Legacy VTK file of the C-alpha trace (Angstrom):
# vtk DataFile Version 3.0
C-alpha trace
ASCII
DATASET POLYDATA
POINTS 81 float
8.621 -22.020 -48.760
10.958 -23.626 -46.220
13.345 -21.249 -44.483
16.369 -21.189 -42.212
16.690 -18.677 -39.384
20.103 -17.503 -38.216
20.858 -15.564 -35.034
24.136 -13.991 -33.947
24.194 -12.975 -30.280
27.069 -10.568 -29.689
28.221 -8.451 -26.800
26.820 -5.260 -28.325
24.380 -6.392 -31.034
21.976 -9.179 -31.913
21.478 -10.030 -35.570
18.773 -12.232 -37.063
18.334 -13.231 -40.697
15.990 -15.524 -42.595
17.274 -17.486 -45.581
15.419 -19.531 -48.182
16.018 -23.286 -47.909
16.876 -23.498 -51.619
20.562 -22.816 -50.860
20.551 -19.117 -51.743
23.109 -17.398 -49.492
21.442 -13.983 -49.729
19.022 -13.485 -46.822
15.406 -12.593 -47.579
15.430 -10.306 -44.570
17.827 -9.344 -41.786
17.989 -6.942 -38.876
20.500 -5.827 -36.251
19.561 -4.413 -32.834
21.525 -3.574 -29.697
21.929 -6.408 -27.191
21.109 -4.466 -24.042
18.052 -2.398 -23.320
16.628 -0.917 -20.132
13.213 -2.542 -20.570
14.042 -5.993 -21.998
16.638 -8.726 -21.533
18.819 -9.970 -24.408
16.762 -13.186 -24.520
13.517 -11.199 -24.815
15.051 -9.090 -27.582
16.224 -12.200 -29.461
12.808 -13.863 -29.080
11.132 -10.719 -30.410
13.330 -10.708 -33.497
12.710 -14.410 -34.082
8.932 -13.812 -33.884
9.285 -10.858 -36.270
11.177 -12.955 -38.812
9.221 -16.210 -38.454
7.699 -16.995 -41.873
3.938 -16.639 -42.153
3.622 -20.224 -43.380
5.600 -21.412 -40.313
7.925 -23.559 -42.408
11.302 -23.256 -40.682
13.645 -26.137 -41.395
16.326 -25.153 -38.845
17.541 -22.361 -36.563
21.253 -21.631 -36.187
22.581 -19.598 -33.262
26.073 -18.182 -32.809
27.317 -16.654 -29.563
30.697 -15.742 -28.098
31.996 -18.333 -25.672
30.800 -21.854 -25.028
27.209 -23.000 -25.484
25.706 -25.752 -23.335
23.262 -27.154 -25.887
21.737 -29.597 -23.395
20.684 -26.769 -21.076
20.330 -24.077 -23.762
22.628 -21.531 -22.115
25.749 -19.589 -23.081
28.691 -20.206 -20.770
31.709 -17.962 -20.266
30.819 -15.353 -22.876
LINES 1 82
81 0 1 2 3 4 5 6 7 8 9 10 11 12 13 14 15 16 17 18 19 20 21 22 23 24 25 26 27 28 29 30 31 32 33 34 35 36 37 38 39 40 41 42 43 44 45 46 47 48 49 50 51 52 53 54 55 56 57 58 59 60 61 62 63 64 65 66 67 68 69 70 71 72 73 74 75 76 77 78 79 80
């Protein structure tokens, strides 16, 4: 089944959810973790959650990411958060 992944990168927490592509607004799964950690960077933590939530069939139609501040989509970085 096709899915959508959503990520919210905040100053204190990172949230990831997976939604069915049929338009249902209730996530099939979601998780919230702290943004900072002594052993991993926020990007590593986000990537780990995305791997955890990636559907077994690999059918992801789109990934949406929200972050505070401006996002340079060409370079893939958050500016002025």
